[in-house]
N, C-alpha and C positions, 0 to 999 in steps of 0.2 A: 142325760143330754150333755152335761158337762164332761162326763167320761168319754162320750163319743168324740167331742171336739178335741179333747186332749189327745186321744188316740190318733185322730187325723193329723194333728200338729206334729206329733212324734213321727208319724209315717212320712210326712212331707220333708221334715228335717233330715230323716234318714235317706230319702231319695236324693236330696241335694248333695249330701255327703258322698253318696255312691257316685253321682255324676262327676263331682270334683275328683274323686279318686280315679275314675275311668279316664278322665282328661289327662290327669298327671301320668297315668300308666301308659297311655298311647301317644304321649308327646304333644298334646294340644297345649297351646300357650296363648297368652293375651297378645294383642296387636303390638308390633314393634314400636319402640319409643322413637320420637322424631330424631332425624340426623343431627349430629353435632355440628356446630359451625365449622366451616372449612378453615384450615390454618392459613396464615398470611403467605403470600408468595415468597419463595426462597430469596435470599439476599441478592443473588446474581441477576434474577429477573428484575428486581427493583432497580439494581444498578444499571442494567441495560436500558430500561425504559425511562428512568428519571434521572438518577444521580449522574450517570455518565455524561449527560448533556447539560449538566449544571455548570455555571461559570466557576464555582468553587472547586469542583473536581478537575475541571479543565486547567485551571491555574496551578493546582497542585501537581498535575501531570507534567506541566511545563517545567516547574521547579525541579521535580525529581529527575526528569530527563536531562536538563541542563547540568545538574550536578554529576550525573553518570557520564556525560561527555566532557566534563571539566571545562565548561564554558560559562559565560555570564548568563544569569537567569533573565529572560526577556520579560517585559511587562505585557499586560493584556493589550495595551495600545500598540506595542511593537508588533505583536502578532496580527493585529487587525489591519495594519497599514497595507495599502496596495503594493504588490511586488512588481516593480517596473519591468515591462516586457518589451523586447526589441526583435523584430525580424530584420536581420542584417544583410542577408543575401538570399536571392532566389534566382536560379538560372543555371549556367554551366561555366565553371572556371577550371581550366586544366592546371594541375599542379605539377611542377617539375622541380628537381633538385636545384637548389640555389635560386629559386624564384618563388618566394613566399607570398601568401595572400593575407591582407590585413582587413579586418572589419573594426568598427569602433571599440569592441571589447576583446577581440581575439586576434591572434596571429597564427596562421596555419602554414606549416612547411613540411616538406617531404624529404626523406633521406632513405638510403639503402643501407641496411644493417644486417650483419650475419648473426643468426641465432638458431636455436634448435627448432626443428620441425619434425612432424611425423609423416614420413613418406613411405608408402607401401608397408606400413606397420613398424617401421624402424625409425628411431630418433637419429637424425643427422643434422649437421650444420648446413644451413642454407641461407642465401640472401633473401631478405624480406623488404617489401615496401612499408615503411613506417611513417605514419602521420604524427607530427608533433603539434600539439594544441596548447598555446600559451594564453593564459589569462593576463591581459595587459593592465588590469585594474587592481585596486586594493580591496575589492569586494568579492564575496562568494558569488559564484555564478552557477545556475543551472544552465546547461548548454546542450544543443543538439546540432552537430555538424555532420550532415549527411553527405556521403560520397558514393560514387559508382566506380567500378573497376571494369576493364574491358571484357574480362572473362571470369565471372565469379566462381564458376565451377572449379577453377584451378586454385581456389583459395581455401578449400576445405581442410587441407592438411597443414596449414600455416601454424606457426607457434603463436602463443598469446602472451601479452605482457600484463601484469597486474596494474590496474588503474580503475578510477571511478568513471564510468561511462556517462554519468549524468551531471556530476558536480565538480567544479574546480575551486580549489582554495584561492584566496587572494594571491595574485602574482605567481600562481603555480603553472608549471608546464608538465603535461602528461604525454606519454607516447603510446600509440596503439598500432598494432599491426593491421595492414590492409589486405595484404596478399603476399604470396611468394613472388619474388622478383623475376620478371621476364623482360627481355628487351622490347617486346611488343606490348607490354602492359601499359595501360593508360588509366590515370587516376583523375577523376573530375569531382570537384565540390559542387553540389547542387542546391544545398539549402543550409543556412546558418541562422539559428535563433537562440536567444538567451533571455534569462530572467535574473535580475539582481535579487539576492537573498541576504537576510541577516544570518547569524551563525546557527542558531537552533533550527530554523527552517532548512538550512543547507544540510545539516546532519540528518534531519528527517528525510529529505528528498533523496539523499545519497543511499538510503537503505532500500529504495524501490528496486524490484527485479527489472533490469533494463529492458529486456526483450518484451515485457508486458506493457511498456509505455512508449511504443513507437521507435524502438531502436533495433537496427539490423543485427541479428545474431553474429554476423561476420565481424562487425566493428565493436559490439558490446562484449565480446569474449574477454575474459580476464577481469570483469567488473567486480569490484569489492567496495563495501561501504566505507565511509570515512571512519566510522567507529560502529561497534555493535554488529548485529547480524542482518542479513537480508530479511525483508518483511516475511512473516510466516505464511504458511500455505493457505490461511484464511484470507489472505490479501485479495482484494476485490478485482481480480484480473478479468473475470468474465464480463462484468459490467463495463470495464474499461475497453476491453477488446471489441465487444459488440458496439459500444458507443463510437469507437474510432472507426471501425469498419463501416458503420452506417453514416459516418461523417456528422454525427450529432455533436461530438465533442472533439477537442483538439489537444495537442501536447500541452499547451499552456494551462488548460483547465485541470488536467490531472496533476501537473507539477504544482499549481497554485493550491489545490486542495491539500496535498500532502506536505506542502511547506507550512501548513497551519495545523496539521493533525498527525499524531503518532499512529503509524499503521498497525500497531498492536491493539489499539483501542477503537479506531474509527475507520469505517470503510467508505470508499468513494461511491457516489451514486450518480446516475447518468443525467440527472437534472442540474447538477452543479456546474457553474460557469465561473470563469476567471473573475475575481472580485475587483471592483474599482471603488467600492463604497466602504470607507473605514468604519462606518457606524453599523454595518451589517453584523448580526450576532455571531458569536463564537462560543463553543464549537458549533459547526453547522449541522443541523439536524434535518434528515430527509423528510419531506412532506409525506404524511400517511395517505 
């Protein structure tokens, strides 16, 4: 009896060994082990979602940018203050040589100047209607001086002068070409608005692509930042354009946002509005 039990045990052990061998031979394997914990998100994701909108990183960006522009570093309180806005004219005011127009912040005058233009594909000297815009104050100004000309189609070949189409330095005068000069040409000022800015906000705003923030390509031609480069292609022009076209936002909303935010790091969002509350948080974070 014992011999029979021993024989059966040996047989069962052999059978198990054969099954294990067959499983190994044909690739059967035990169930997979549990998944390993997922690694933490990459640093740039964390930066985008959390650190970028922290006060510490924001203040560090202000200091870095001010040094790059060789201007004084503003305090957090400086950047949080309301930027005074003024709508100084709306209507139609005809400008003629020798008859300037004054607003509380600006002096606008027109002159005829000979400069190079591209006519029929050739560069030639030609008379131009040039608008001179003078900042009468000792402050940086974001400005928008809108004009109309009697025949815009005749202005496409005009020459352009380098200038910042958005910001004036304290007591600065810039010149921008309006059109080629013709005896029947008429230049009218239709709208003037300004925002007083501190130094770093002015440098920030000067980098905006002018035609994306309610500036006519005819008058924005020649636009150059006060320093640095024009905002990158990731600039939030689509939200701005759609917001402006739908009259959800205005010029001062866009200018006020970028007076407080470096366009390399922060993008405008359509729910932002011109700030009047110095206690509102900075940087401004869009609501999810």
